[in-house]
C-alpha positions as CSV (number, residue, x, y, z in Angstrom):
1,M,-92.2,3.7,93.4
2,T,-92.9,7.1,95.6
3,M,-94.1,10.2,94.0
4,S,-93.1,13.3,95.5
5,S,-95.3,16.1,96.6
6,T,-93.7,18.3,94.6
7,C,-94.1,16.1,91.8
8,P,-97.8,14.7,92.0
9,L,-98.8,11.8,89.2
10,D,-101.5,14.1,87.7
11,T,-99.4,16.6,86.8
12,C,-97.2,14.7,85.3
13,L,-100.0,13.0,83.0
14,S,-101.7,16.1,82.5
15,A,-98.0,17.1,81.0
16,A,-98.7,14.3,78.5
17,S,-102.3,14.7,77.7
18,A,-101.7,18.4,76.9
19,N,-99.5,17.3,74.1
20,A,-101.5,14.2,72.4
21,S,-102.4,15.6,69.6
22,S,-98.6,16.2,68.7
23,G,-98.1,12.9,67.5
24,S,-99.3,9.2,67.2
25,L,-101.3,7.2,69.7
26,I,-98.2,5.3,70.5
27,F,-95.9,8.6,70.6
28,T,-98.7,9.5,73.5
29,Q,-98.4,6.5,75.0
30,L,-94.8,6.4,75.2
31,L,-94.6,10.2,76.7
32,Q,-96.9,9.4,79.2
33,T,-95.0,6.3,80.6
34,L,-92.0,8.3,80.3
35,L,-93.0,11.5,82.0
36,V,-94.3,9.5,85.2
37,S,-91.0,7.7,85.4
38,H,-88.8,10.3,84.9
39,C,-90.9,12.6,87.3
40,A,-91.1,10.0,89.8
41,L,-86.9,9.3,89.9
42,Q,-86.2,13.1,89.5
43,S,-88.8,14.9,91.4
44,E,-86.3,15.7,94.2
45,R,-83.3,16.5,92.6
46,F,-85.1,18.9,90.7
47,S,-87.0,21.1,92.9
48,Y,-87.6,24.4,92.0
49,P,-88.2,27.5,94.8
50,Q,-91.8,27.5,96.2
51,D,-94.1,30.2,95.2
52,R,-94.6,32.6,98.4
53,S,-97.6,34.5,96.1
54,R,-99.7,34.5,99.4
55,E,-97.0,35.3,101.9
56,I,-96.1,38.2,100.1
57,V,-99.7,39.7,99.1
58,D,-100.6,39.5,102.7
59,E,-97.6,40.4,104.5
60,N,-96.5,43.0,101.5
61,P,-93.1,43.5,102.7
62,D,-90.6,46.2,101.3
63,F,-87.7,44.8,98.8
64,D,-84.5,45.7,98.1
65,F,-84.7,44.5,94.6
66,I,-87.5,43.2,92.4
67,V,-86.5,40.8,89.6
68,V,-88.8,40.8,87.0
69,G,-88.8,37.4,85.1
70,G,-87.3,34.5,86.0
71,G,-85.7,33.4,82.8
72,S,-82.4,33.1,81.7
73,A,-81.2,36.1,82.8
74,G,-83.6,37.0,85.8
75,S,-82.4,33.3,87.7
76,V,-79.0,34.1,87.5
77,L,-80.1,37.6,88.9
78,A,-81.9,36.1,91.8
79,S,-79.7,33.7,92.8
80,R,-76.5,36.0,92.7
81,L,-78.5,39.0,94.3
82,S,-80.1,36.8,97.5
83,E,-76.1,35.4,97.7
84,L,-76.4,39.0,100.4
85,A,-78.4,37.8,103.1
86,R,-79.6,40.9,104.2
87,W,-80.7,41.6,100.4
88,R,-84.5,41.0,100.1
89,V,-84.8,39.7,96.4
90,L,-88.4,39.2,95.1
91,L,-88.3,37.3,91.6
92,I,-91.7,37.6,89.9
93,E,-92.4,35.1,87.1
94,R,-95.5,35.0,84.6
95,G,-95.0,31.1,84.1
96,T,-94.5,28.1,87.0
97,D,-92.2,25.6,86.9
98,P,-90.9,23.9,84.1
99,S,-92.8,20.3,83.1
100,P,-91.3,17.0,83.5
101,M,-91.4,16.5,79.9
102,S,-89.1,19.7,79.4
103,D,-86.0,17.5,81.0
104,V,-86.0,15.4,78.1
105,P,-84.2,16.6,75.6
106,A,-85.8,15.1,72.7
107,M,-89.1,16.4,73.7
108,F,-88.3,20.0,73.0
109,Y,-90.1,20.4,69.9
110,N,-93.5,19.3,71.9
111,L,-92.9,22.0,74.1
112,L,-93.7,24.9,71.5
113,G,-97.5,25.9,71.4
114,T,-97.6,24.5,75.0
115,T,-98.4,26.4,78.4
116,E,-94.8,26.8,78.5
117,D,-94.8,28.9,75.4
118,Y,-95.9,32.5,75.1
119,G,-96.8,31.3,71.5
120,Y,-96.0,35.0,70.1
121,R,-96.3,35.3,66.4
122,A,-94.9,38.1,64.3
123,E,-96.9,40.4,62.0
124,P,-97.5,38.8,58.5
125,D,-95.0,39.6,55.9
126,S,-95.1,38.4,52.4
127,R,-91.1,38.5,52.6
128,F,-90.8,35.7,54.9
129,C,-93.1,32.9,56.5
130,R,-95.4,32.3,53.7
131,G,-95.6,28.8,53.8
132,T,-96.9,28.7,57.5
133,R,-100.5,27.8,58.1
134,S,-101.4,31.6,59.6
135,K,-99.1,33.4,57.1
136,A,-96.9,34.6,60.0
137,C,-93.7,33.9,61.6
138,P,-94.5,31.6,65.2
139,W,-92.5,33.3,68.1
140,P,-91.8,30.7,70.5
141,R,-90.6,32.6,74.1
142,G,-90.4,30.3,77.1
143,K,-93.3,31.0,80.2
144,A,-91.7,29.2,83.0
145,L,-88.9,29.4,85.4
146,G,-85.9,29.2,83.2
147,G,-87.8,31.2,80.6
148,S,-86.5,30.3,77.2
149,S,-83.8,28.2,78.8
150,A,-86.0,25.7,79.4
151,I,-87.7,25.0,76.0
152,N,-84.9,25.5,73.7
153,A,-82.5,22.8,72.2
154,M,-79.9,23.5,74.8
155,L,-76.9,24.8,72.7
156,W,-73.8,26.6,74.3
157,I,-72.6,28.9,72.0
158,R,-71.0,32.0,73.6
159,G,-70.5,33.8,70.3
160,N,-67.7,34.8,68.1
161,D,-65.0,37.4,69.6
162,R,-65.6,39.8,67.3
163,D,-69.2,39.8,68.0
164,F,-68.6,41.0,72.0
165,D,-65.5,43.6,70.6
166,T,-67.6,45.5,68.0
167,W,-69.8,45.6,71.2
168,A,-67.2,48.0,72.8
169,E,-66.3,49.6,69.6
170,L,-70.1,51.0,69.3
171,G,-69.4,52.5,72.9
172,N,-70.3,50.1,75.0
173,R,-66.7,50.2,77.2
174,G,-66.4,46.8,79.5
175,W,-68.0,44.5,77.1
176,S,-65.0,43.3,74.7
177,Y,-64.7,39.7,74.4
178,R,-61.8,39.6,76.9
179,D,-64.1,41.6,79.4
180,V,-67.0,39.0,79.1
181,L,-65.4,36.0,78.6
182,P,-64.9,35.7,82.6
183,Y,-68.7,35.4,83.2
184,F,-69.2,33.1,80.5
185,K,-66.7,31.1,82.4
186,K,-68.3,32.1,86.0
187,A,-71.8,30.2,84.6
188,E,-70.1,27.2,83.0
189,N,-69.0,23.9,84.8
190,Y,-67.2,21.9,81.5
191,D,-66.3,18.6,82.6
192,P,-62.7,19.5,84.3
193,R,-61.0,17.1,81.9
194,L,-62.0,18.8,78.6
195,A,-61.5,22.0,80.6
196,D,-57.9,20.8,80.8
197,E,-58.0,19.4,77.4
198,F,-58.6,22.9,75.3
199,G,-57.5,25.3,78.5
200,R,-59.1,26.5,81.6
201,E,-58.0,30.3,79.8
202,L,-61.0,29.6,77.9
203,F,-63.4,27.1,80.0
204,G,-64.9,27.7,82.8
205,V,-65.2,25.0,85.8
206,G,-67.0,24.8,89.0
207,G,-69.7,27.2,87.6
208,P,-73.8,26.9,88.1
209,L,-74.8,25.4,84.8
210,N,-73.4,21.8,83.8
211,V,-72.0,22.0,79.8
212,R,-72.0,18.2,78.7
213,S,-72.0,16.9,75.6
214,Y,-75.2,15.1,74.0
215,N,-75.4,11.5,74.7
216,Y,-75.4,10.6,70.8
217,S,-78.3,8.2,69.4
218,E,-76.9,8.3,65.9
219,T,-73.8,9.9,64.7
220,A,-73.4,7.9,61.5
221,F,-74.9,11.1,59.7
222,Q,-72.0,13.2,61.6
223,D,-69.2,11.3,60.7
224,V,-70.3,11.4,57.3
225,F,-70.5,15.1,57.2
226,L,-67.0,15.6,58.7
227,R,-65.4,12.9,56.5
228,A,-66.9,15.2,53.2
229,A,-66.3,18.6,55.0
230,K,-62.8,17.2,54.9
231,E,-62.6,16.3,51.8
232,A,-64.3,19.2,50.0
233,G,-61.5,21.2,52.1
234,L,-64.2,23.2,54.7
235,P,-62.4,23.7,58.1
236,I,-63.3,21.1,61.1
237,A,-63.8,22.8,64.3
238,P,-62.9,20.7,67.3
239,M,-64.3,22.4,70.2
240,F,-66.6,25.7,69.7
241,N,-66.3,28.6,72.3
242,G,-62.5,28.2,72.1
243,E,-59.9,30.0,69.4
244,Q,-61.7,28.2,66.3
245,W,-64.5,30.0,64.7
246,L,-65.3,28.4,61.9
247,G,-65.9,25.1,60.6
248,Y,-68.1,21.8,61.2
249,G,-68.5,20.4,64.6
250,R,-70.3,19.2,67.7
251,A,-71.5,21.5,69.9
252,F,-71.8,21.3,73.6
253,G,-74.8,21.7,75.6
254,T,-76.7,22.6,78.9
255,L,-77.3,19.0,79.7
256,D,-76.2,17.1,82.4
257,N,-76.7,13.1,82.0
258,G,-79.3,13.7,79.3
259,V,-81.0,15.7,81.2
260,R,-81.8,19.4,80.5
261,Q,-80.1,21.8,82.8
262,N,-81.8,25.5,82.2
263,A,-81.3,28.5,84.3
264,A,-84.0,28.2,87.0
265,R,-82.7,24.6,87.8
266,A,-78.7,25.4,87.7
267,Y,-79.2,28.7,89.8
268,L,-82.4,28.5,91.6
269,K,-81.7,25.0,93.2
270,V,-78.9,26.6,95.3
271,A,-80.7,29.5,96.3
272,K,-84.5,28.0,96.9
273,D,-84.0,27.4,100.6
274,R,-83.2,31.1,101.4
275,K,-85.3,32.9,103.2
276,N,-84.7,36.2,101.7
277,L,-85.0,35.2,98.4
278,Y,-89.2,35.3,97.2
279,V,-90.6,34.0,94.6
280,M,-93.8,34.7,93.0
281,K,-95.3,32.6,90.3
282,S,-98.4,32.9,87.5
283,A,-97.9,36.6,88.1
284,R,-97.7,39.5,85.8
285,V,-96.3,42.9,86.0
286,D,-98.6,45.5,84.4
287,K,-96.2,48.2,85.0
288,I,-93.7,49.7,87.1
289,T,-94.2,52.6,89.3
290,F,-92.7,55.7,89.8
291,S,-92.2,58.4,92.3
292,G,-91.4,61.1,89.7
293,K,-88.1,59.8,87.7
294,R,-87.3,57.1,90.1
295,A,-88.7,53.5,90.1
296,T,-90.6,52.4,93.3
297,G,-92.0,48.9,92.7
298,V,-94.4,47.2,90.5
299,R,-98.5,46.5,89.7
300,V,-98.9,42.9,89.2
301,T,-101.8,41.1,88.7
302,L,-102.2,37.4,90.1
303,E,-103.3,34.1,88.4
304,N,-107.2,34.6,90.1
305,G,-106.8,38.6,88.8
306,E,-106.3,40.0,92.2
307,K,-103.7,42.7,91.4
308,V,-101.3,44.2,94.1
309,E,-98.5,46.7,94.3
310,L,-95.1,45.9,95.5
311,R,-92.2,48.0,96.7
312,T,-88.6,48.4,96.2
313,K,-86.2,50.4,98.1
314,K,-83.5,49.7,95.9
315,E,-84.4,49.0,92.2
316,V,-86.5,47.4,90.1
317,I,-84.6,45.2,87.5
318,L,-86.1,44.2,84.0
319,S,-85.4,40.9,82.8
320,A,-88.3,39.5,80.8
321,G,-86.4,39.1,77.8
322,S,-86.4,40.9,74.4
323,I,-90.7,40.9,74.3
324,N,-91.7,41.6,77.8
325,S,-89.1,43.7,78.7
326,P,-89.9,46.7,76.4
327,Q,-93.7,46.1,76.7
328,I,-93.5,46.5,80.6
329,L,-91.0,49.4,80.0
330,M,-93.8,51.4,77.7
331,L,-96.8,50.3,79.1
332,S,-95.2,52.4,82.2
333,G,-94.3,55.7,79.9
334,I,-90.7,54.5,79.1
335,G,-90.5,54.3,75.2
336,P,-91.3,56.5,71.8
337,R,-92.8,59.9,72.8
338,E,-95.3,59.9,69.5
339,H,-96.2,56.0,70.0
340,L,-97.2,56.1,73.7
341,R,-99.0,59.5,73.2
342,E,-101.3,57.8,70.8
343,L,-101.9,55.2,73.3
344,G,-102.6,57.8,75.8
345,I,-99.9,56.7,78.3
346,D,-98.2,59.3,80.2
347,I,-94.5,59.8,79.3
348,I,-91.6,59.7,81.7
349,A,-88.9,59.1,79.0
350,D,-88.5,59.2,75.4
351,L,-86.7,56.7,74.7
352,P,-86.2,54.0,71.5
353,V,-87.6,50.9,73.2
354,G,-88.7,48.3,71.2
355,K,-86.8,49.6,68.3
356,H,-83.5,48.2,67.1
357,L,-84.9,44.0,67.1
358,E,-82.7,41.3,65.8
359,D,-83.0,38.0,65.2
360,H,-81.7,34.9,63.4
361,I,-84.1,33.9,61.0
362,M,-83.2,30.2,59.7
363,W,-84.4,28.3,56.7
364,P,-85.5,24.5,56.6
365,G,-86.8,24.5,53.0
366,V,-82.6,23.3,52.4
367,L,-83.0,19.4,52.6
368,L,-81.2,16.5,51.9
369,K,-82.5,12.9,51.3
370,F,-80.3,9.5,50.9
371,Q,-81.7,5.8,50.7
372,N,-80.8,4.1,53.9
373,K,-80.8,0.4,53.5
374,T,-81.0,0.0,57.5
375,S,-83.8,2.4,58.1
376,S,-87.2,-0.1,58.9
377,P,-90.7,0.7,59.9
378,I,-90.4,1.1,63.6
379,A,-92.5,-1.4,65.6
380,P,-94.1,0.0,69.0
381,S,-91.8,-1.8,71.1
382,L,-88.8,-0.6,69.4
383,V,-89.9,3.2,70.5
384,F,-90.9,1.8,74.1
385,D,-86.9,0.3,73.9
386,W,-86.4,3.7,73.6
387,A,-87.7,5.0,76.5
388,Y,-86.4,2.2,78.5
389,R,-83.3,3.2,77.5
390,Y,-83.7,6.5,78.4
391,L,-84.9,6.1,81.9
392,L,-82.2,3.3,82.4
393,E,-79.4,5.0,81.1
394,R,-80.1,8.4,80.3
395,K,-78.8,7.8,76.8
396,G,-80.4,7.2,73.4
397,E,-83.1,8.7,71.2
398,F,-84.4,10.6,73.9
399,A,-81.4,12.0,75.3
400,S,-80.7,13.5,71.9
401,T,-82.2,16.2,69.7
402,G,-82.0,14.6,66.4
403,G,-78.5,15.7,65.8
404,L,-79.1,19.6,66.4
405,D,-76.1,20.0,68.2
406,F,-74.0,19.5,64.8
407,L,-73.2,22.9,63.9
408,G,-71.5,24.5,61.0
409,F,-69.9,28.0,60.7
410,F,-68.9,29.6,57.7
411,N,-68.0,33.1,55.7
412,T,-69.7,32.7,52.5
413,K,-68.2,35.8,51.2
414,N,-64.5,35.0,52.5
415,A,-63.7,31.7,53.1
416,S,-60.4,32.9,55.1
417,D,-62.4,35.2,57.2
418,D,-63.0,33.8,60.6
419,Y,-66.2,35.8,61.2
420,P,-69.1,33.7,59.8
421,D,-72.6,35.1,58.6
422,I,-73.9,31.8,58.2
423,Q,-74.9,28.7,60.6
424,F,-75.8,25.2,60.0
425,H,-78.5,23.4,62.6
426,H,-78.5,20.2,61.1
427,S,-81.4,17.3,62.4
428,L,-81.7,13.7,60.9
429,I,-85.1,12.3,60.4
430,P,-85.0,8.7,59.3
431,R,-87.5,7.2,57.0
432,Y,-90.7,6.0,58.5
433,Q,-90.8,7.8,61.4
434,D,-93.7,10.2,60.7
435,F,-94.6,11.3,63.9
436,K,-91.2,13.2,63.9
437,I,-91.8,15.2,60.9
438,D,-95.4,15.5,62.4
439,T,-93.8,17.2,65.4
440,V,-91.0,19.4,63.5
441,A,-93.6,21.0,60.9
442,A,-96.1,21.4,63.6
443,A,-93.2,23.4,65.7
444,L,-92.6,25.2,62.6
445,D,-96.1,26.2,61.7
446,F,-95.8,24.4,58.4
447,N,-98.8,24.7,56.4
448,Q,-100.8,21.2,55.0
449,H,-99.0,21.0,51.7
450,L,-95.8,21.2,53.1
451,S,-96.2,18.9,55.8
452,N,-97.4,16.2,53.4
453,E,-94.5,17.1,51.1
454,L,-91.8,15.9,54.0
455,K,-93.9,12.9,54.8
456,K,-94.1,12.0,51.3
457,L,-90.0,12.3,50.8
458,L,-89.9,10.5,54.1
459,R,-91.6,7.2,52.8
460,D,-88.7,6.6,50.0
461,S,-85.7,8.0,52.3
462,D,-84.2,9.3,55.4
463,L,-84.2,13.2,55.5
464,I,-81.4,15.4,57.2
465,F,-82.4,19.2,57.1
466,V,-79.5,21.4,57.0
467,C,-81.3,24.7,58.0
468,P,-78.7,27.5,56.9
469,T,-79.3,30.5,59.1
470,L,-78.5,34.1,59.1
471,I,-76.1,34.9,62.1
472,N,-75.2,38.4,61.6
473,P,-78.5,40.0,59.7
474,K,-78.3,43.4,58.5
475,S,-82.1,43.5,58.3
476,V,-84.0,45.4,61.7
477,G,-87.4,45.4,63.1
478,Y,-89.3,46.5,66.0
479,L,-92.1,45.9,68.4
480,K,-95.1,48.1,69.4
481,L,-97.7,48.1,71.7
482,K,-101.6,47.3,70.6
483,S,-102.8,48.9,73.5
484,S,-102.4,50.1,76.9
485,E,-103.6,47.2,78.2
486,P,-101.0,44.5,79.7
487,E,-102.8,41.4,78.9
488,D,-102.6,42.7,75.1
489,D,-99.5,41.5,73.2
490,V,-97.3,43.3,71.4
491,S,-97.0,43.7,67.6
492,I,-94.1,42.3,66.1
493,F,-92.2,43.1,63.1
494,A,-89.8,40.9,62.3
495,N,-88.8,42.8,58.7
496,Y,-86.4,39.6,58.0
497,F,-85.2,40.4,54.2
498,D,-85.6,43.9,54.5
499,R,-82.0,44.4,53.4
500,S,-81.3,42.4,49.8
501,D,-77.9,41.3,51.1
502,D,-79.7,39.1,53.9
503,V,-81.4,37.5,51.0
504,E,-78.0,37.2,48.6
505,T,-76.3,35.6,52.1
506,M,-78.8,32.8,52.7
507,L,-78.7,32.1,48.9
508,D,-75.0,31.9,49.3
509,S,-75.1,29.5,52.2
510,M,-75.9,27.1,49.2
511,K,-72.5,27.1,48.1
512,I,-71.5,25.1,51.1
513,V,-74.3,22.5,50.4
514,R,-73.1,21.9,47.0
515,A,-69.4,21.7,47.6
516,L,-70.7,18.7,50.1
517,L,-72.6,17.1,47.2
518,S,-69.4,16.7,45.0
519,T,-67.7,14.8,47.7
520,E,-66.8,11.4,46.7
521,T,-68.2,10.4,50.4
522,F,-71.9,12.1,49.4
523,E,-71.8,10.5,46.2
524,K,-71.1,7.1,47.2
525,L,-74.2,7.5,49.7
526,G,-76.4,8.8,46.9
527,I,-77.2,12.0,49.2
528,E,-79.3,14.5,47.0
529,L,-80.5,18.3,47.5
530,V,-84.1,18.2,47.6
531,Q,-86.2,20.3,45.8
532,L,-89.7,20.4,47.4
533,E,-92.4,21.0,45.8
534,I,-93.9,24.5,46.5
535,P,-97.0,25.3,44.2
536,E,-96.2,29.1,44.5
537,C,-92.7,28.1,43.0
538,S,-93.5,25.8,40.5
539,T,-93.3,28.4,38.1
540,H,-89.4,28.7,38.3
541,P,-86.9,26.4,36.3
542,V,-85.3,23.5,38.5
543,D,-82.8,24.4,41.0
544,S,-82.4,27.8,39.4
545,R,-81.6,31.0,42.1
546,E,-85.2,31.9,41.6
547,Y,-86.8,28.6,42.8
548,W,-84.3,28.9,45.6
549,E,-85.5,32.3,46.6
550,C,-88.9,31.5,46.6
551,N,-88.1,28.1,48.6
552,L,-86.7,30.5,51.2
553,R,-89.5,32.8,51.4
554,Y,-91.7,30.3,51.7
555,T,-90.0,28.1,54.4
556,S,-88.2,30.4,56.6
557,G,-88.8,31.1,60.1
558,T,-87.3,32.3,63.3
559,L,-84.9,30.4,65.4
560,Y,-86.5,32.6,68.3
561,H,-83.3,34.5,69.3
562,P,-84.4,37.7,69.6
563,V,-82.7,40.9,70.7
564,G,-81.7,44.4,71.0
565,T,-85.0,46.1,71.8
566,C,-83.8,47.8,75.2
567,R,-80.2,48.1,73.3
568,M,-77.5,49.5,75.7
569,G,-75.3,52.4,74.6
570,P,-73.8,55.7,75.4
571,A,-76.7,58.4,76.9
572,N,-75.6,60.8,74.3
573,G,-77.2,59.0,71.8
574,N,-80.6,58.5,70.5
575,D,-80.4,54.9,69.7
576,S,-80.2,53.2,73.2
577,V,-82.1,52.5,76.2
578,V,-79.7,51.5,79.0
579,D,-76.0,52.5,79.4
580,S,-72.9,49.8,79.4
581,A,-71.6,50.6,82.5
582,N,-74.3,49.7,84.7
583,L,-77.4,48.8,82.2
584,K,-79.4,51.2,84.1
585,V,-82.6,53.1,81.7
586,H,-81.1,56.6,80.6
587,G,-83.4,59.5,82.0
588,V,-84.8,57.7,85.1
589,E,-83.7,56.0,88.4
590,G,-84.2,52.8,90.1
591,L,-84.4,51.0,87.3
592,R,-82.5,48.4,85.2
593,V,-83.0,46.2,82.5
594,I,-80.6,43.1,82.0
595,D,-81.3,40.3,79.9
596,A,-81.2,39.7,75.9
597,S,-83.2,42.8,74.9
598,V,-79.7,45.2,75.9
599,M,-77.7,43.5,72.9
600,P,-76.6,46.1,71.1
601,K,-75.9,44.1,68.0
602,I,-77.0,40.3,67.9
603,T,-74.5,37.7,68.5
604,S,-73.1,34.7,65.9
605,G,-74.7,31.8,67.0
606,N,-77.1,30.8,69.8
607,T,-77.9,33.7,72.0
608,N,-78.5,31.7,75.2
609,A,-75.0,31.7,76.2
610,P,-74.6,35.6,76.1
611,T,-77.9,36.0,77.8
612,I,-76.9,34.3,80.8
613,M,-73.5,35.8,80.8
614,I,-75.1,39.6,80.9
615,G,-77.3,38.2,83.8
616,E,-73.9,37.2,85.7
617,K,-72.0,40.6,84.7
618,G,-75.3,42.6,85.6
619,A,-75.6,41.1,89.1
620,D,-71.7,42.0,89.8
621,L,-72.6,45.7,88.4
622,I,-75.6,45.9,90.7
623,K,-73.2,44.1,93.9
624,L,-70.3,46.8,93.2
625,D,-72.9,49.8,93.0
626,W,-74.8,48.9,96.4
627,L,-72.3,47.6,98.4
628,A,-70.3,50.5,98.2
629,K,-73.6,52.6,99.1
630,D,-74.3,50.8,101.5
631,E,-70.9,51.0,103.2
632,L,-71.2,54.6,103.3
């Protein structure tokens, strides 16, 4: 077996050893075997653009466009803009190529807390995340080409049609559901047979991003949920992203043949050999440079500490995400006047940068247990069988995510309203598989007590995480700079549960769970609701509202879907940062923001799909603008 120069053996081994603490010795040995084989087999197929940092620094050419951030939106922009050979496009990414481990769907939990994750934390707050080791919510964000699409659970959920119609109603013309649907389809490459079955007017074929079903290793618990849901009179969704928005069903994801398809792989692989696309990796953009009110380039710090200033003839495009894009803007003098003055930053534009932060908070403290007579202790050989099957067929345990693709969308206030307020994310942890519980607990940052409680439960039962998720929050947070130094992280004030309505909606999600528990299907299998032993909640009556609210505040955490910190909206207001017509920053020239931070309201579902849609639409807006100017 020959190793490609783009995927050396030591890279694979170091990726495995970096995560050795995440599980047992058996798991670590498995991971090493898996990564070496996977890396060798896939290196050529999954190559990324070469780092041209040295060439860029030595020659320091003028670029037409500088794209800051090679994540979900930035990868789209760099690829689409470089389609025009006469435009020089520079893409600057803080991280480097995704590791071989990120290709394996089952490993996504293990990516959290590694060098591929910025590892942010929200400011401590007694209203949520009280059961974490640090008493603060971890906020994972992807730090690699592909951004968070390289470390997420790969779910491809566009959101509800009403989400985008609401954007338009807020003054953002051109962003209604019918306006954005072509850009979802432009990105997508569904199986043609599936698109034909459900309608090509709704589903895209031929786009860069493969959207496929997960290769299931175990669907029994999903089938049980579907039977119980029918018995309880709950809707079943045969296909998410279509015209039915409510119900239980299996989602599609950004995978192909059991392998993750991150945005960089989908969009930059086809562009990697274009001479007009320059990619700079392991580089931090410290600030945007200006001449008066016009953006002229960026100041960058390379991995070796070298600093360089790069220039653009047309535009700087921020696609660094909902944390880094506002941070760069504020460091550059664009943000709330009083806040920037406190830090001694010269003001270029007084805008509400960092405000309007919205995120999806989930509740992993809602669990079900049942006695599965087929569960048995895991022999080391069985785990290696999983790996062998994955390497041979791209199927089985390592091609799946433990059932996270089984979703439910419901309106807890009005069952007939097709605009959901709760989304359920499910995950099955079979009895005896302690290494999986260790991995999940570490990803959630659960303290030792909660981790031990989960392992104690797993000694006797299979566990199903139900994970209600608040998808239309009323609570709004914000970001602030800690200092004027670019190496310092921002302060994240998540503000979950600032509005009591959000607490009530989360507690109302238990109605759906209890409806399933009352079905004959669940009763026959002995499926029960777990009441975690949490010392701080022990004074409340068993199964009381007070207990579940206490549980919620201890076990809740982010689904890492932050949006809105560079919100789009009309320039005549005081609550937006970019315009909706072109995503240009108000009050300056030559600067746009195109990523999840521009969403005026969070979508009703996982946010990666709408972020990629924003990248596709943003690229077209830029082309329409500059192609017209270039022809003059």
